[in-house]
N, C-alpha and C positions, 0 to 999 in steps of 0.2 A: 664497613671500616677497611682502610688500605692498610693491611699488615706489611707489606712489602711494596715499594715503589722504586722502580728503576727508570731514571730519566736521562736520555740521550747519552747512553754509555757508549764511549768509543774506546776500542781495545785493539792493539796491534802486536806484530811478532817481529823480532829481528831476526832475520834470515841470510843466508849466504848471499843473497841476491839483493839484499836490502831490507828496509822497513816496510811493512804492508798492514794495512788495516784488515782486521778480522771482523770486528763489529762495528757497525756505523749507525751512530745515535740511536741505539736500541732502547726502547721506553715500553714498559709493560706494568701493570698493576695486579697485585694479588691480594685478595680480600680475605679476611678471617672466614674459616668455615667454608671456603670454596676450593675447588680444583680448576686450576688454570693449566690448559695444556699448551706446550711450546711444540710446535709441529714443523717438520721440514726434512728435508734429504740429509743424508751422511755428510757431514763436513761444512754445514750451513752456519754453524756457530751455537747450536743449542746447548751443547755441554759446556763450552767455554763461559757461556752466560751464566750457567748454574755455579761453575767454579769461581766465577768472579764474585758471586754473592758470598761464598764461603771464603774468599780470600785465599784460594788454593790454586792460583794460575801458575803456570810454568815460569821459570826464570827469564826465558826468552820474551815473555809477553809483558805488555805494559799497558795499564790504563792512562789514557792522556786526556780524557774529559768525562763529565757526566757524574752522577750520583747515585747510590744504592741506599734507600731509606728504609730502615727496619724499625717500625713503630716509632717514626720520625727521627731516628738516629742515622747519620751518614755513616755507613760500615767503612766507605774509603777513607775517612777522615780520623779513624782511631788506629791505636798501635796493634800489632800483631798479639801482644798478650791479652789486650781487651777483646781482640776478634775471637781468640780462642774460647772466651767465655761464652760467647755466643753459638759455637759450634757445639752441637750435641744438646745443650742446656735449651736452646731457643730454636736452632735451624738443624735439621738432622738431614743426612743424604743417604739415600738407597741407591747404591751403585749398579752399574749395567752387570758387572761380575762380582757377586758377594765374597768370591774367594780372595779377591784383592783386598777386601776390608776385614776378612777374619784371619787371624793368626794361626797358622797351622800347627804351631807349637804348643797352644793352650786350649783347654776345653772351652767350648762355647758358653758354659756356665761361668768360668773364671773371667772371660771377657766381658760378659754382662755385668757382673758383681764389680769389676773395675770402673765400668762407666756409672754404675749406680753409685759407688762410693765417691766417685768425683763429682758428680752433679747433684745427687739427692742427698748427701750427708748420711746416708745409712751405712751400718757397717756390720761385719760378721753374719750372724743368723738372719738378721733383719733385712741385709742386702741380698742374702741367698733366696730368702722367701719372695722378695720383689722380682728378683731375676726369674725364679720358676713361676711366678705369676704372670710376668711378661711373655714368656714361652707359651703358657698356657691361653693366654689372650689371643695369640696369633695363631691358635689351633695346633700346635706342635703336639702329636700324641705322646702320652707318657712323659710329660716334661720333667719330672724328678729325675727319671733315668736319663732322659735326654742332655740334661743339664751337666752330666759329667762326661759326654762324649766330645770328641773331636770334630772340626769341620769335616774332615774327609768321610765320617761316618754319616753325614747328612746328605741327602738328595739335593739336587739344585733347587728344587722348590722349597725345602726345609731350610736351606741356607739363606734364601732370600727372606723367609719368614723370621729367621733369627736376626736379619739386620733390621727389619721392621720392629722386632721386639726391642732392639736396642733404642730405636727411635721412640717407642712407646715409654721404655723404662725412664728416659729422660724428660718425659712430658714435652717434647718439642712443639713449638707453636707453628712450624712451618716445616713440612717434610718435603725434600726435593727428591723426586724419583725419576732417576735417569734411565729411561728404558727398563723398568722394572720387571717386565715380562719376557726379555729376550732369551732365547734359547730354552724357553719352558714350552712344554706342550699345551695345548688349547685348554685342557681341563685345569691344569695347574695355574695357567694365566688367569683365568676366570677366579679361581680362588683367591690369588694374590689381589687382584682388582677389588673383590669383595672384602677383603680384609681392610684395605685401604679406606673404601667407602665406609665400613663400619667405625674405622677410627674418626674419620671425619665427622660422622655422624654423632658419635658418642662424646668426643673430645673437642669438638668445633674445630679441628686443626684445619689449618690451609695447606694445600698441596700443590705443588709446582710439578706438573706430569710432562715430562719430556719423552716424546715418542715420534716415530714416522707411521704409527698405525692409526689410520683415521677412524677404524671402527672402534677401537679402545677409547678414541676420544668422544665419539657420539655416545658411547655408553657410560662415560665416566666423568666427563668434563662439564663444568658450568660455564667457562669461557675459553676461547681458543685464540692464539697468536700464531700466525704463520711466518716462519722465517726463510729467508732466501739469500743466500751469499753475504750472510751477516747483517741484513736489513730485515725488519719486521714490515711485511707487505699487506697484512690483513689482520684484522683484530675485531672480534664479535663475540657476543653470547653465542653459545654452542647451537642453539635451535636456529637462531637467525643465520649462523654461518652456513649451516646445511641446507637451509631453505632459499637463501639468497646469496649464494657464494658469488663474490665479486671479481677478485683479482684473477687473471688470466692463468697465474702459477697454481692458485688454489683450485681453480677450474679443472686444471690439468691433472692434479693430484686425485680430484673426485673421480674423473673420467677413467683413470688408471685402476680403479677398483674393479676386482673381477666379479661382475654382476651376473653374467651369463656363461656358462661353460663352453657353448657353441658359439659364443661371440668372440672375435678377435680383440685381444687385449690392446687397450689404447696406450701409447707411450709418449710422454713428452720429447719432442725432437732434442738432438744435441745432448750436452752433459753440463753439469754444475761447473761454474767456474773455478778455477785454482785460486788460491789467496793472490798470486802474483800477476794474474791475468789483469790486464790493463783495459777495462770495459768502460767506456764513457756513456754517460746517460743511465737509463734503467739497466740494472745488472741482468734483466731477464729478457731484454730484447731481442737478443739473437736466437732465443728458443721460443719466442711468443707468435702466436698464430695471428694476433692483432697488431703486430709491430707497425707504427707509423715513423718511418726513418727520419722524417723532418723534425720530429719531436723527441720520440723515445730515444734516439741514438745520441741525442745532445743534452737533454737535461734529465736530473733525478727528480722523479715524483715524489711529492709530500705525500705523508699519511694523512688522508682527510676523511671527514665524515661523508658516508654514502647512506646514512640511515641511523635510527636511534641506536646508539651503543654499537655502532658498526663503523669501522675505518677500513679504507683500502689507499695503497699508493699506487694508482695507475691513472695515466691521462685520459682514459676512456671515461672516467666519471665527471 
């Protein structure tokens, strides 16, 4: 079942130099109980896609086309007050930096209780018990004692777990995890991803995993969409993606992985375009080793099927 469906989303920004598109006809589907990874370099549009789902885009941004369907309801067609009811209760966010979501002036327990009272209609001791249970479920040691501590008393990994506990406490059907393992050491990264796996399995929760780490994608995702310069350039089931990678950009990302310590690292030539770069045709053509100037520099390739449950936006297909 499609829990979330984004169709042809177009979003742009008003800047000092004019209005420029940041997302170009972005489409993806997230199924109940599955992890969908959104992959790409920094600045490609991954996070603004996630913020569009939540209705938390900056004032300078504007959605000019497309739809975002959550269980069939177009989130772009409802009021902000209605959208607030979806945040937390149905769709939860795990941000890159949990300190931006935790109020340093209140204990972690108080912040959890506030969310539980808002979305679960539990109050007093019942809300406190639910909050402690949520902390315990994400494997925070001594949850009863930690309940009364402030965010600065938590390590980075524990703060990330506290944010996940908030998503658990609200019984969110979709969790948006925006680079959830950034700045955490490898051991803690594995623990955080295992917690998300357990949540998905136990509660049939869907996860939109935003990352640039292909190893995390391989180990955790059911489906993957690759984004470049505001465009989805490849989409496939994870096994299919790694076996039959198709788009030149995706191929470049995989070749960039450090497989052999003694082997020189591969790097995609050039740099990602800026939002105001006027690139005609395929936005990757000036970095692509397979560039066909008579075609790639003039037309934008459509996302087309290259196999079962596998699409790619490239004229080589």
